N, CA and C atoms as an extended XYZ file, in Angstrom:
615
Properties=species:S:1:pos:R:3:atomname:S:1:resname:S:1:resid:I:1 pbc="F F F"
N        20.404      -36.762      -10.752 N   MET     1
C        19.715      -35.947       -9.743 CA  MET     1
C        20.734      -35.379       -8.763 C   MET     1
N        20.722      -34.094       -8.555 N   THR     2
C        21.715      -33.438       -7.712 CA  THR     2
C        21.323      -33.508       -6.249 C   THR     2
N        22.338      -33.598       -5.373 N   GLU     3
C        22.121      -33.636       -3.938 CA  GLU     3
C        23.082      -32.673       -3.272 C   GLU     3
N        22.701      -32.201       -2.084 N   ASN     4
C        23.585      -31.301       -1.354 CA  ASN     4
C        24.573      -32.100       -0.514 C   ASN     4
N        25.349      -31.415        0.310 N   ASN     5
C        26.394      -32.086        1.079 CA  ASN     5
C        25.847      -33.044        2.123 C   ASN     5
N        24.582      -32.875        2.506 N   ASN     6
C        23.974      -33.748        3.507 CA  ASN     6
C        23.306      -34.961        2.891 C   ASN     6
N        23.466      -35.157        1.600 N   GLY     7
C        22.840      -36.283        0.936 CA  GLY     7
C        21.379      -36.064        0.619 C   GLY     7
N        20.890      -34.848        0.812 N   GLN     8
C        19.498      -34.523        0.520 CA  GLN     8
C        19.390      -33.964       -0.890 C   GLN     8
N        18.308      -34.273       -1.589 N   PRO     9
C        18.131      -33.695       -2.926 CA  PRO     9
C        17.877      -32.202       -2.830 C   PRO     9
N        18.243      -31.492       -3.871 N   ASN    10
C        17.940      -30.068       -3.918 CA  ASN    10
C        16.425      -29.874       -3.991 C   ASN    10
N        15.921      -28.721       -3.531 N   PRO    11
C        14.466      -28.501       -3.520 CA  PRO    11
C        13.799      -28.740       -4.860 C   PRO    11
N        14.460      -28.365       -5.967 N   GLU    12
C        13.837      -28.547       -7.273 CA  GLU    12
C        13.746      -30.012       -7.673 C   GLU    12
N        14.498      -30.903       -6.984 N   ASP    13
C        14.468      -32.332       -7.314 CA  ASP    13
C        13.589      -33.140       -6.374 C   ASP    13
N        13.151      -32.554       -5.277 N   MET    14
C        12.381      -33.305       -4.283 CA  MET    14
C        11.067      -33.816       -4.850 C   MET    14
N        10.391      -32.982       -5.633 N   GLY    15
C         9.123      -33.413       -6.222 CA  GLY    15
C         9.299      -34.623       -7.112 C   GLY    15
N        10.367      -34.627       -7.911 N   ALA    16
C        10.626      -35.770       -8.792 CA  ALA    16
C        10.912      -37.024       -7.980 C   ALA    16
N        11.650      -36.896       -6.862 N   ARG    17
C        11.939      -38.052       -6.025 CA  ARG    17
C        10.669      -38.624       -5.418 C   ARG    17
N         9.782      -37.757       -4.982 N   LEU    18
C         8.513      -38.229       -4.418 CA  LEU    18
C         7.674      -38.926       -5.478 C   LEU    18
N         7.648      -38.375       -6.690 N   ASP    19
C         6.910      -39.025       -7.785 CA  ASP    19
C         7.462      -40.417       -8.059 C   ASP    19
N         8.781      -40.568       -8.024 N   GLU    20
C         9.391      -41.876       -8.264 CA  GLU    20
C         8.995      -42.866       -7.177 C   GLU    20
N         8.993      -42.413       -5.927 N   GLU    21
C         8.611      -43.290       -4.823 CA  GLU    21
C         7.173      -43.760       -4.971 C   GLU    21
N         6.284      -42.848       -5.322 N   ILE    22
C         4.874      -43.219       -5.492 CA  ILE    22
C         4.724      -44.203       -6.642 C   ILE    22
N         5.411      -43.937       -7.743 N   LYS    23
C         5.325      -44.819       -8.910 CA  LYS    23
C         5.819      -46.216       -8.577 C   LYS    23
N         6.964      -46.333       -7.903 N   GLU    24
C         7.500      -47.640       -7.529 CA  GLU    24
C         6.571      -48.363       -6.566 C   GLU    24
N         5.982      -47.608       -5.636 N   THR    25
C         5.067      -48.226       -4.675 CA  THR    25
C         3.836      -48.776       -5.371 C   THR    25
N         3.290      -48.030       -6.321 N   VAL    26
C         2.118      -48.499       -7.070 CA  VAL    26
C         2.466      -49.746       -7.877 C   VAL    26
N         3.640      -49.759       -8.497 N   GLU    27
C         4.050      -50.929       -9.283 CA  GLU    27
C         4.220      -52.150       -8.385 C   GLU    27
N         4.820      -51.962       -7.202 N   ASP    28
C         4.973      -53.082       -6.264 CA  ASP    28
C         3.619      -53.598       -5.807 C   ASP    28
N         2.706      -52.668       -5.553 N   TRP    29
C         1.374      -53.094       -5.101 CA  TRP    29
C         0.639      -53.833       -6.210 C   TRP    29
N         0.817      -53.393       -7.455 N   ALA    30
C         0.154      -54.060       -8.580 CA  ALA    30
C         0.638      -55.498       -8.724 C   ALA    30
N         1.905      -55.772       -8.407 N   GLU    31
C         2.424      -57.132       -8.482 CA  GLU    31
C         1.959      -57.980       -7.308 C   GLU    31
N         1.704      -57.342       -6.165 N   ASP    32
C         1.272      -58.091       -4.980 CA  ASP    32
C         0.225      -57.287       -4.224 C   ASP    32
N        -0.996      -57.201       -4.763 N   PRO    33
C        -2.038      -56.403       -4.110 CA  PRO    33
C        -2.445      -56.938       -2.741 C   PRO    33
N        -2.185      -58.202       -2.479 N   GLU    34
C        -2.568      -58.776       -1.192 CA  GLU    34
C        -1.549      -58.442       -0.108 C   GLU    34
N        -0.456      -57.832       -0.501 N   GLY    35
C         0.604      -57.566        0.470 CA  GLY    35
C         0.327      -56.398        1.397 C   GLY    35
N        -0.716      -55.658        1.157 N   GLY    36
C        -1.045      -54.530        2.024 CA  GLY    36
C        -1.795      -53.446        1.260 C   GLY    36
N        -2.382      -52.520        2.020 N   ASP    37
C        -3.148      -51.427        1.420 CA  ASP    37
C        -2.214      -50.495        0.649 C   ASP    37
N        -2.656      -50.073       -0.535 N   LEU    38
C        -1.822      -49.223       -1.383 CA  LEU    38
C        -1.491      -47.902       -0.703 C   LEU    38
N        -2.510      -47.238       -0.168 N   PHE    39
C        -2.288      -45.915        0.420 CA  PHE    39
C        -1.440      -45.998        1.688 C   PHE    39
N        -1.566      -47.100        2.404 N   GLU    40
C        -0.716      -47.275        3.580 CA  GLU    40
C         0.742      -47.444        3.169 C   GLU    40
N         0.963      -48.199        2.095 N   ARG    41
C         2.325      -48.377        1.594 CA  ARG    41
C         2.925      -47.037        1.142 C   ARG    41
N         2.103      -46.259        0.421 N   ILE    42
C         2.588      -44.952       -0.040 CA  ILE    42
C         2.930      -44.054        1.144 C   ILE    42
N         2.063      -44.071        2.168 N   ASP    43
C         2.293      -43.240        3.348 CA  ASP    43
C         3.605      -43.607        4.028 C   ASP    43
N         3.854      -44.911        4.181 N   VAL    44
C         5.070      -45.360        4.858 CA  VAL    44
C         6.320      -44.931        4.095 C   VAL    44
N         6.311      -45.114        2.796 N   ARG    45
C         7.500      -44.796        1.996 CA  ARG    45
C         7.755      -43.291        1.937 C   ARG    45
N         6.681      -42.500        1.741 N   LEU    46
C         6.872      -41.050        1.686 CA  LEU    46
C         7.285      -40.495        3.047 C   LEU    46
N         6.687      -41.027        4.102 N   ARG    47
C         7.040      -40.563        5.443 CA  ARG    47
C         8.503      -40.860        5.759 C   ARG    47
N         8.944      -42.044        5.370 N   GLY    48
C        10.345      -42.393        5.599 CA  GLY    48
C        11.293      -41.512        4.804 C   GLY    48
N        10.921      -41.213        3.562 N   MET    49
C        11.796      -40.380        2.728 CA  MET    49
C        11.861      -38.946        3.246 C   MET    49
N        10.698      -38.322        3.495 N   VAL    50
C        10.682      -36.937        3.963 CA  VAL    50
C        11.322      -36.832        5.343 C   VAL    50
N        11.042      -37.820        6.205 N   GLY    51
C        11.667      -37.818        7.527 CA  GLY    51
C        13.180      -37.882        7.446 C   GLY    51
N        13.689      -38.673        6.510 N   GLY    52
C        15.139      -38.730        6.314 CA  GLY    52
C        15.701      -37.409        5.826 C   GLY    52
N        14.971      -36.720        4.988 N   TRP    53
C        15.439      -35.429        4.484 CA  TRP    53
C        15.590      -34.400        5.599 C   TRP    53
N        14.620      -34.377        6.529 N   VAL    54
C        14.638      -33.344        7.572 CA  VAL    54
C        15.374      -33.793        8.826 C   VAL    54
N        15.844      -35.050        8.853 N   GLY    55
C        16.603      -35.534       10.008 CA  GLY    55
C        15.745      -36.044       11.136 C   GLY    55
N        14.519      -36.472       10.854 N   ALA    56
C        13.645      -37.029       11.879 CA  ALA    56
C        13.988      -38.498       12.119 C   ALA    56
N        13.396      -39.064       13.158 N   GLU    57
C        13.600      -40.484       13.438 CA  GLU    57
C        13.060      -41.326       12.289 C   GLU    57
N        13.584      -42.544       12.172 N   GLU    58
C        13.232      -43.393       11.030 CA  GLU    58
C        11.743      -43.699       10.973 C   GLU    58
N        11.133      -43.949       12.137 N   ASP    59
C         9.709      -44.289       12.177 CA  ASP    59
C         8.857      -43.109       12.650 C   ASP    59
N         9.344      -41.901       12.488 N   ALA    60
C         8.618      -40.713       12.960 CA  ALA    60
C         7.321      -40.519       12.191 C   ALA    60
N         6.292      -40.050       12.903 N   GLY    61
C         5.030      -39.731       12.252 CA  GLY    61
C         5.091      -38.355       11.606 C   GLY    61
N         3.977      -38.031       10.916 N   TRP    62
C         3.966      -36.749       10.206 CA  TRP    62
C         4.058      -35.552       11.156 C   TRP    62
N         3.487      -35.668       12.364 N   ALA    63
C         3.560      -34.562       13.319 CA  ALA    63
C         5.000      -34.311       13.747 C   ALA    63
N         5.729      -35.398       14.033 N   ALA    64
C         7.133      -35.251       14.428 CA  ALA    64
C         7.971      -34.710       13.272 C   ALA    64
N         7.655      -35.158       12.069 N   ILE    65
C         8.374      -34.652       10.890 CA  ILE    65
C         8.113      -33.158       10.718 C   ILE    65
N         6.849      -32.734       10.906 N   GLY    66
C         6.518      -31.315       10.804 CA  GLY    66
C         7.250      -30.481       11.839 C   GLY    66
N         7.340      -30.996       13.088 N   ASP    67
C         8.072      -30.274       14.129 CA  ASP    67
C         9.549      -30.135       13.766 C   ASP    67
N        10.109      -31.207       13.209 N   LYS    68
C        11.517      -31.166       12.818 CA  LYS    68
C        11.742      -30.168       11.680 C   LYS    68
N        10.811      -30.137       10.729 N   MET    69
C        10.914      -29.168        9.634 CA  MET    69
C        10.852      -27.744       10.172 C   MET    69
N         9.949      -27.502       11.129 N   ASP    70
C         9.826      -26.172       11.719 CA  ASP    70
C        11.110      -25.778       12.435 C   ASP    70
N        11.685      -26.732       13.179 N   THR    71
C        12.926      -26.448       13.902 CA  THR    71
C        14.055      -26.106       12.944 C   THR    71
N        14.170      -26.907       11.881 N   ASN    72
C        15.235      -26.652       10.906 CA  ASN    72
C        15.066      -25.292       10.232 C   ASN    72
N        13.811      -24.992        9.843 N   THR    73
C        13.547      -23.715        9.168 CA  THR    73
C        13.820      -22.542       10.097 C   THR    73
N        13.396      -22.700       11.358 N   ARG    74
C        13.599      -21.625       12.338 CA  ARG    74
C        15.088      -21.371       12.579 C   ARG    74
N        15.857      -22.446       12.681 N   LYS    75
C        17.301      -22.285       12.885 CA  LYS    75
C        17.955      -21.612       11.680 C   LYS    75
N        17.519      -21.997       10.491 N   ALA    76
C        18.105      -21.405        9.282 CA  ALA    76
C        17.806      -19.912        9.207 C   ALA    76
N        16.547      -19.538        9.466 N   PHE    77
C        16.191      -18.118        9.448 CA  PHE    77
C        16.908      -17.366       10.564 C   PHE    77
N        16.976      -17.989       11.752 N   GLY    78
C        17.646      -17.339       12.875 CA  GLY    78
C        19.108      -17.057       12.591 C   GLY    78
N        19.801      -18.030       11.986 N   ALA    79
C        21.211      -17.825       11.639 CA  ALA    79
C        21.358      -16.736       10.585 C   ALA    79
N        20.395      -16.659        9.674 N   TRP    80
C        20.460      -15.674        8.589 CA  TRP    80
C        20.339      -14.250        9.113 C   TRP    80
N        19.474      -14.055       10.131 N   VAL    81
C        19.243      -12.698       10.642 CA  VAL    81
C        20.004      -12.433       11.933 C   VAL    81
N        20.868      -13.351       12.340 N   GLY    82
C        21.694      -13.121       13.521 CA  GLY    82
C        21.000      -13.361       14.840 C   GLY    82
N        19.960      -14.199       14.862 N   ALA    83
C        19.267      -14.520       16.106 CA  ALA    83
C        19.965      -15.689       16.806 C   ALA    83
N        19.582      -15.932       18.048 N   GLU    84
C        20.142      -17.063       18.783 CA  GLU    84
C        19.716      -18.377       18.134 C   GLU    84
N        20.485      -19.424       18.391 N   GLU    85
C        20.211      -20.710       17.743 CA  GLU    85
C        18.841      -21.256       18.114 C   GLU    85
N        18.432      -21.060       19.376 N   ASP    86
C        17.140      -21.568       19.828 CA  ASP    86
C        16.077      -20.469       19.858 C   ASP    86
N        16.274      -19.413       19.103 N   ALA    87
C        15.317      -18.296       19.090 CA  ALA    87
C        13.979      -18.732       18.508 C   ALA    87
N        12.904      -18.178       19.069 N   GLY    88
C        11.571      -18.457       18.537 CA  GLY    88
C        11.261      -17.549       17.357 C   GLY    88
N        10.082      -17.822       16.751 N   TRP    89
C         9.714      -17.042       15.566 CA  TRP    89
C         9.513      -15.567       15.891 C   TRP    89
N         9.067      -15.267       17.126 N   ALA    90
C         8.862      -13.860       17.497 CA  ALA    90
C        10.186      -13.101       17.490 C   ALA    90
N        11.230      -13.720       18.070 N   ASP    91
C        12.543      -13.067       18.081 CA  ASP    91
C        13.114      -12.964       16.673 C   ASP    91
N        12.919      -14.014       15.876 N   ILE    92
C        13.417      -13.995       14.496 CA  ILE    92
C        12.720      -12.898       13.701 C   ILE    92
N        11.395      -12.782       13.873 N   SER    93
C        10.650      -11.728       13.171 CA  SER    93
C        11.140      -10.349       13.587 C   SER    93
N        11.446      -10.191       14.890 N   GLY    94
C        11.969       -8.914       15.357 CA  GLY    94
C        13.306       -8.576       14.718 C   GLY    94
N        14.155       -9.599       14.560 N   ASN    95
C        15.450       -9.368       13.908 CA  ASN    95
C        15.285       -9.019       12.431 C   ASN    95
N        14.338       -9.705       11.768 N   ILE    96
C        14.080       -9.400       10.354 CA  ILE    96
C        13.592       -7.962       10.210 C   ILE    96
N        12.647       -7.569       11.064 N   GLU    97
C        12.110       -6.201       11.018 CA  GLU    97
C        13.206       -5.185       11.286 C   GLU    97
N        14.103       -5.502       12.236 N   SER    98
C        15.194       -4.590       12.559 CA  SER    98
C        16.135       -4.418       11.377 C   SER    98
N        16.412       -5.525       10.676 N   ARG    99
C        17.292       -5.439        9.505 CA  ARG    99
C        16.668       -4.589        8.401 C   ARG    99
N        15.374       -4.799        8.178 N   ILE   100
C        14.689       -4.014        7.145 CA  ILE   100
C        14.699       -2.534        7.520 C   ILE   100
N        14.386       -2.258        8.784 N   ARG   101
C        14.336       -0.869        9.240 CA  ARG   101
C        15.707       -0.206        9.139 C   ARG   101
N        16.746       -0.945        9.539 N   THR   102
C        18.102       -0.395        9.467 CA  THR   102
C        18.519       -0.133        8.024 C   THR   102
N        18.132       -1.055        7.129 N   GLY   103
C        18.464       -0.869        5.715 CA  GLY   103
C        17.787        0.352        5.119 C   GLY   103
N        16.500        0.529        5.438 N   ILE   104
C        15.778        1.702        4.930 CA  ILE   104
C        16.354        2.980        5.532 C   ILE   104
N        16.693        2.935        6.819 N   ALA   105
C        17.282        4.107        7.461 CA  ALA   105
C        18.611        4.470        6.810 C   ALA   105
N        19.366        3.466        6.400 N   ARG   106
C        20.645        3.738        5.745 CA  ARG   106
C        20.424        4.423        4.398 C   ARG   106
N        19.370        3.989        3.681 N   VAL   107
C        19.074        4.605        2.386 CA  VAL   107
C        18.698        6.077        2.559 C   VAL   107
N        17.881        6.365        3.569 N   PHE   108
C        17.435        7.745        3.804 CA  PHE   108
C        18.421        8.547        4.657 C   PHE   108
N        19.535        7.898        5.040 N   LYS   109
C        20.574        8.554        5.842 CA  LYS   109
C        19.993        9.091        7.148 C   LYS   109
N        19.238        8.214        7.824 N   VAL   110
C        18.626        8.584        9.097 CA  VAL   110
C        19.585        8.225       10.226 C   VAL   110
N        19.779        9.152       11.138 N   LYS   111
C        20.621        8.907       12.304 CA  LYS   111
C        19.795        9.142       13.555 C   LYS   111
N        19.794        8.151       14.445 N   ALA   112
C        19.078        8.276       15.703 CA  ALA   112
C        20.016        8.816       16.775 C   ALA   112
N        19.436        9.524       17.736 N   GLU   113
C        20.261       10.077       18.807 CA  GLU   113
C        20.882        8.972       19.652 C   GLU   113
N        20.145        7.886       19.834 N   SER   114
C        20.670        6.762       20.608 CA  SER   114
C        20.075        5.479       20.056 C   SER   114
N        20.916        4.473       19.857 N   GLY   115
C        20.444        3.188       19.373 CA  GLY   115
C        20.141        3.205       17.888 C   GLY   115
N        19.428        2.158       17.456 N   ASP   116
C        19.070        2.045       16.043 CA  ASP   116
C        17.927        2.994       15.710 C   ASP   116
N        17.888        3.502       14.492 N   PRO   117
C        16.764        4.360       14.083 CA  PRO   117
C        15.444        3.596       14.127 C   PRO   117
N        14.411        4.263       14.591 N   GLN   118
C        13.082        3.664       14.638 CA  GLN   118
C        12.268        4.152       13.442 C   GLN   118
N        11.080        3.518       13.257 N   TRP   119
C        10.233        3.909       12.128 CA  TRP   119
C         9.839        5.376       12.219 C   TRP   119
N         9.660        5.888       13.441 N   ALA   120
C         9.297        7.302       13.597 CA  ALA   120
C        10.415        8.206       13.084 C   ALA   120
N        11.679        7.808       13.337 N   ASP   121
C        12.807        8.599       12.834 CA  ASP   121
C        12.846        8.590       11.311 C   ASP   121
N        12.590        7.406       10.737 N   ILE   122
C        12.607        7.282        9.275 CA  ILE   122
C        11.489        8.116        8.661 C   ILE   122
N        10.290        8.041        9.255 N   THR   123
C         9.146        8.800        8.738 CA  THR   123
C         9.396       10.305        8.819 C   THR   123
N         9.962       10.751        9.943 N   ALA   124
C        10.249       12.182       10.099 CA  ALA   124
C        11.272       12.650        9.070 C   ALA   124
N        12.275       11.820        8.821 N   LYS   125
C        13.292       12.174        7.831 CA  LYS   125
C        12.683       12.256        6.435 C   LYS   125
N        11.826       11.289        6.107 N   TRP   126
C        11.185       11.286        4.785 CA  TRP   126
C        10.281       12.505        4.627 C   TRP   126
N         9.500       12.819        5.667 N   GLU   127
C         8.583       13.963        5.601 CA  GLU   127
C         9.350       15.263        5.437 C   GLU   127
N        10.471       15.392        6.157 N   SER   128
C        11.273       16.604        6.058 CA  SER   128
C        11.864       16.760        4.659 C   SER   128
N        12.374       15.657        4.111 N   GLY   129
C        12.929       15.725        2.762 CA  GLY   129
C        11.886       16.067        1.720 C   GLY   129
N        10.695       15.474        1.844 N   MET   130
C         9.623       15.750        0.896 CA  MET   130
C         9.153       17.197        1.009 C   MET   130
N         9.070       17.707        2.247 N   ARG   131
C         8.628       19.090        2.454 CA  ARG   131
C         9.635       20.077        1.860 C   ARG   131
N        10.920       19.813        2.062 N   ASN   132
C        11.952       20.685        1.483 CA  ASN   132
C        11.913       20.652       -0.044 C   ASN   132
N        11.635       19.460       -0.587 N   PHE   133
C        11.572       19.325       -2.045 CA  PHE   133
C        10.414       20.141       -2.616 C   PHE   133
N         9.233       20.028       -1.994 N   VAL   134
C         8.060       20.757       -2.478 CA  VAL   134
C         8.251       22.261       -2.287 C   VAL   134
N         8.829       22.659       -1.162 N   SER   135
C         9.041       24.093       -0.924 CA  SER   135
C         9.993       24.686       -1.957 C   SER   135
N        10.990       23.899       -2.381 N   ALA   136
C        11.902       24.383       -3.422 CA  ALA   136
C        11.178       24.538       -4.756 C   ALA   136
N        10.230       23.648       -5.032 N   LEU   137
C         9.487       23.728       -6.291 CA  LEU   137
C         8.629       24.984       -6.372 C   LEU   137
N         8.010       25.342       -5.248 N   VAL   138
C         7.087       26.482       -5.266 CA  VAL   138
C         7.770       27.783       -4.863 C   VAL   138
N         9.057       27.722       -4.549 N   GLY   139
C         9.779       28.938       -4.201 CA  GLY   139
C         9.591       29.398       -2.775 C   GLY   139
N         9.141       28.494       -1.892 N   ALA   140
C         8.987       28.858       -0.488 CA  ALA   140
C        10.328       28.705        0.233 C   ALA   140
N        10.358       29.131        1.494 N   ASP   141
C        11.573       28.968        2.288 CA  ASP   141
C        11.889       27.489        2.458 C   ASP   141
N        13.154       27.172        2.616 N   ARG   142
C        13.581       25.780        2.666 CA  ARG   142
C        12.922       25.016        3.812 C   ARG   142
N        12.825       25.639        4.971 N   ASP   143
C        12.254       24.974        6.141 CA  ASP   143
C        10.799       25.378        6.370 C   ASP   143
N        10.115       25.780        5.321 N   ALA   144
C         8.717       26.206        5.460 CA  ALA   144
C         7.838       25.035        5.882 C   ALA   144
N         6.811       25.344        6.670 N   SER   145
C         5.861       24.314        7.084 CA  SER   145
C         4.889       24.027        5.949 C   SER   145
N         4.121       22.928        6.116 N   TRP   146
C         3.153       22.576        5.071 CA  TRP   146
C         2.101       23.663        4.904 C   TRP   146
N         1.707       24.312        6.007 N   SER   147
C         0.705       25.382        5.902 CA  SER   147
C         1.263       26.573        5.126 C   SER   147
N         2.535       26.908        5.374 N   ASP   148
C         3.150       28.010        4.623 CA  ASP   148
C         3.293       27.655        3.143 C   ASP   148
N         3.652       26.403        2.874 N   ILE   149
C         3.769       25.963        1.478 CA  ILE   149
C         2.416       26.041        0.785 C   ILE   149
N         1.366       25.579        1.485 N   GLY   150
C         0.030       25.644        0.908 CA  GLY   150
C        -0.414       27.066        0.639 C   GLY   150
N        -0.112       27.977        1.567 N   GLN   151
C        -0.474       29.380        1.369 CA  GLN   151
C         0.287       29.976        0.198 C   GLN   151
N         1.557       29.591        0.051 N   ASP   152
C         2.367       30.099       -1.055 CA  ASP   152
C         1.817       29.614       -2.393 C   ASP   152
N         1.416       28.336       -2.435 N   ILE   153
C         0.824       27.800       -3.667 CA  ILE   153
C        -0.477       28.527       -3.991 C   ILE   153
N        -1.294       28.783       -2.945 N   SER   154
C        -2.562       29.482       -3.149 CA  SER   154
C        -2.334       30.891       -3.689 C   SER   154
N        -1.353       31.595       -3.129 N   ASP   155
C        -1.067       32.958       -3.594 CA  ASP   155
C        -0.584       32.959       -5.042 C   ASP   155
N         0.294       32.028       -5.370 N   LYS   156
C         0.801       31.964       -6.743 CA  LYS   156
C        -0.323       31.646       -7.723 C   LYS   156
N        -1.213       30.739       -7.336 N   THR   157
C        -2.334       30.382       -8.208 CA  THR   157
C        -3.260       31.570       -8.418 C   THR   157
N        -3.528       32.306       -7.339 N   ARG   158
C        -4.412       33.468       -7.435 CA  ARG   158
C        -3.808       34.539       -8.351 C   ARG   158
N        -2.504       34.764       -8.201 N   ARG   159
C        -1.853       35.768       -9.052 CA  ARG   159
C        -1.846       35.337      -10.518 C   ARG   159
N        -1.660       34.039      -10.749 N   ALA   160
C        -1.655       33.541      -12.125 CA  ALA   160
C        -3.022       33.724      -12.775 C   ALA   160
N        -4.091       33.406      -12.057 N   PHE   161
C        -5.438       33.586      -12.597 CA  PHE   161
C        -5.740       35.062      -12.839 C   PHE   161
N        -5.273       35.903      -11.932 N   LYS   162
C        -5.545       37.327      -12.091 CA  LYS   162
C        -4.832       37.885      -13.315 C   LYS   162
N        -3.597       37.411      -13.551 N   SER   163
C        -2.861       37.894      -14.720 CA  SER   163
C        -3.482       37.405      -16.022 C   SER   163
N        -4.100       36.228      -15.985 N   LEU   164
C        -4.707       35.678      -17.200 CA  LEU   164
C        -6.104       36.212      -17.455 C   LEU   164
N        -6.898       36.318      -16.392 N   PHE   165
C        -8.310       36.648      -16.569 CA  PHE   165
C        -8.718       37.943      -15.873 C   PHE   165
N        -7.766       38.681      -15.303 N   GLY   166
C        -8.126       39.884      -14.550 CA  GLY   166
C        -8.823       40.923      -15.398 C   GLY   166
N        -8.307       41.289      -16.612 N   GLY   167
C        -8.913       42.289      -17.486 CA  GLY   167
C       -10.293       41.889      -17.933 C   GLY   167
N       -10.453       40.630      -18.263 N   LYS   168
C       -11.755       40.140      -18.722 CA  LYS   168
C       -12.789       40.225      -17.619 C   LYS   168
N       -12.372       39.917      -16.396 N   GLU   169
C       -13.322       39.974      -15.291 CA  GLU   169
C       -13.775       41.411      -15.045 C   GLU   169
N       -12.834       42.382      -15.139 N   GLU   170
C       -13.228       43.776      -14.935 CA  GLU   170
C       -14.189       44.242      -16.016 C   GLU   170
N       -13.947       43.809      -17.279 N   GLU   171
C       -14.828       44.184      -18.380 CA  GLU   171
C       -16.222       43.608      -18.174 C   GLU   171
N       -16.276       42.324      -17.757 N   GLU   172
C       -17.581       41.703      -17.522 CA  GLU   172
C       -18.303       42.384      -16.371 C   GLU   172
N       -17.555       42.810      -15.356 N   ALA   173
C       -18.182       43.502      -14.231 CA  ALA   173
C       -18.787       44.826      -14.679 C   ALA   173
N       -18.092       45.536      -15.595 N   GLU   174
C       -18.610       46.807      -16.112 CA  GLU   174
C       -19.876       46.586      -16.930 C   GLU   174
N       -19.908       45.523      -17.750 N   VAL   175
C       -21.099       45.215      -18.544 CA  VAL   175
C       -22.266       44.901      -17.636 C   VAL   175
N       -21.986       44.127      -16.561 N   ARG   176
C       -23.070       43.796      -15.637 CA  ARG   176
C       -23.611       45.057      -14.971 C   ARG   176
N       -22.729       46.012      -14.688 N   THR   177
C       -23.173       47.254      -14.051 CA  THR   177
C       -24.082       48.051      -14.980 C   THR   177
N       -23.702       48.095      -16.279 N   ARG   178
C       -24.516       48.852      -17.241 CA  ARG   178
C       -25.861       48.186      -17.496 C   ARG   178
N       -25.929       46.884      -17.372 N   SER   179
C       -27.169       46.177      -17.698 CA  SER   179
C       -28.087       46.014      -16.501 C   SER   179
N       -27.732       46.641      -15.379 N   GLN   180
C       -28.600       46.521      -14.221 CA  GLN   180
C       -29.914       47.262      -14.456 C   GLN   180
N       -30.929       46.866      -13.752 N   LYS   181
C       -32.259       47.472      -13.892 CA  LYS   181
C       -32.211       48.944      -13.493 C   LYS   181
N       -32.796       49.773      -14.318 N   VAL   182
C       -32.843       51.209      -14.053 CA  VAL   182
C       -34.272       51.576      -13.664 C   VAL   182
N       -34.444       52.190      -12.510 N   ASP   183
C       -35.770       52.607      -12.061 CA  ASP   183
C       -36.120       53.947      -12.697 C   ASP   183
N       -37.288       54.028      -13.290 N   ILE   184
C       -37.754       55.268      -13.919 CA  ILE   184
C       -38.740       55.933      -12.982 C   ILE   184
N       -38.414       57.156      -12.592 N   GLU   185
C       -39.268       57.876      -11.664 CA  GLU   185
C       -40.221       58.786      -12.446 C   GLU   185
N       -41.431       58.837      -12.048 N   GLY   186
C       -42.415       59.709      -12.688 CA  GLY   186
C       -43.410       60.236      -11.677 C   GLY   186
N       -44.330       61.110      -12.133 N   GLU   187
C       -45.331       61.647      -11.230 CA  GLU   187
C       -46.398       60.602      -10.976 C   GLU   187
N       -46.707       60.436       -9.727 N   GLU   188
C       -47.732       59.469       -9.375 CA  GLU   188
C       -49.110       60.115       -9.523 C   GLU   188
N       -50.022       59.343       -9.979 N   ALA   189
C       -51.394       59.866      -10.130 CA  ALA   189
C       -52.056       59.930       -8.778 C   ALA   189
N       -52.745       61.033       -8.542 N   SER   190
C       -53.434       61.176       -7.262 CA  SER   190
C       -54.891       60.800       -7.433 C   SER   190
N       -55.522       60.601       -6.331 N   ALA   191
C       -56.932       60.196       -6.370 CA  ALA   191
C       -57.823       61.332       -6.872 C   ALA   191
N       -57.336       62.596       -6.759 N   ASP   192
C       -58.149       63.731       -7.165 CA  ASP   192
C       -58.121       63.975       -8.659 C   ASP   192
N       -57.142       63.368       -9.334 N   ASP   193
C       -57.057       63.589      -10.778 CA  ASP   193
C       -58.270       63.002      -11.475 C   ASP   193
N       -58.771       63.768      -12.486 N   ASP   194
C       -59.934       63.285      -13.236 CA  ASP   194
C       -59.524       62.158      -14.152 C   ASP   194
N       -60.362       61.134      -14.174 N   ILE   195
C       -60.126       60.011      -15.073 CA  ILE   195
C       -60.768       60.359      -16.403 C   ILE   195
N       -60.024       60.389      -17.448 N   PRO   196
C       -60.619       60.766      -18.744 CA  PRO   196
C       -61.715       59.793      -19.143 C   PRO   196
N       -62.816       60.357      -19.734 N   SER   197
C       -63.946       59.522      -20.167 CA  SER   197
C       -64.097       59.645      -21.667 C   SER   197
N       -64.731       58.647      -22.242 N   VAL   198
C       -64.953       58.617      -23.691 CA  VAL   198
C       -66.436       58.906      -23.943 C   VAL   198
N       -66.726       59.934      -24.732 N   GLN   199
C       -68.107       60.291      -25.042 CA  GLN   199
C       -68.428       59.890      -26.465 C   GLN   199
N       -69.658       59.416      -26.657 N   SER   200
C       -70.077       58.965      -27.985 CA  SER   200
C       -71.519       59.421      -28.213 C   SER   200
N       -71.809       59.710      -29.491 N   SER   201
C       -73.160       60.149      -29.824 CA  SER   201
C       -74.096       58.986      -30.046 C   SER   201
N       -73.524       57.796      -30.164 N   LYS   202
C       -74.365       56.619      -30.397 CA  LYS   202
C       -74.789       56.024      -29.077 C   LYS   202
N       -76.051       55.598      -29.020 N   PRO   203
C       -76.506       54.963      -27.763 CA  PRO   203
C       -75.780       53.636      -27.552 C   PRO   203
N       -75.642       53.334      -26.341 N   VAL   204
C       -74.977       52.062      -25.959 CA  VAL   204
C       -76.036       51.110      -25.483 C   VAL   204
N       -76.089       49.934      -26.067 N   ASP   205
C       -77.084       48.928      -25.663 CA  ASP   205
C       -76.832       48.450      -24.250 C   ASP   205
């Protein structure tokens, strides 16, 4: 089983060490069940082992062990991101966020007028690059605004449709014109005109 320079097992071996402690404790209890409660024995042995790993007092409770683990973890993260030794999680989180932001700004080649680049600077740089890229695709001016780019795309689309379907649309419009309803004008009958009658030699019942 491998251990680091502090005599602590590596993280991948800690689970196996805990399993061994539990197994030995159960075997000891099986030989002398009257010697004490099994779960109490397990608690004492595991607490002593984990407390030793994190540097807590020998008889420290789980709360003290948890505080020690938090302190150790906080110091490790703080040293990693360049925070003060006694920095809290808020300061450490701020340093982590600053590192991420600075790294992204370096990728996008963002330069701030003063101090470190902020998210607003990064967003503006990304938007400008994307706008220039789209404007180059559609043939607009390099520094064209989004509204100008949209208008340029609309004009190109309209011209493309007209070149493809313009003749057909004119032909269909002509057919529709020819098929429109035609009003036929004629002489209106006046009230004075005689209504033709039918005469018959046979009597009508």
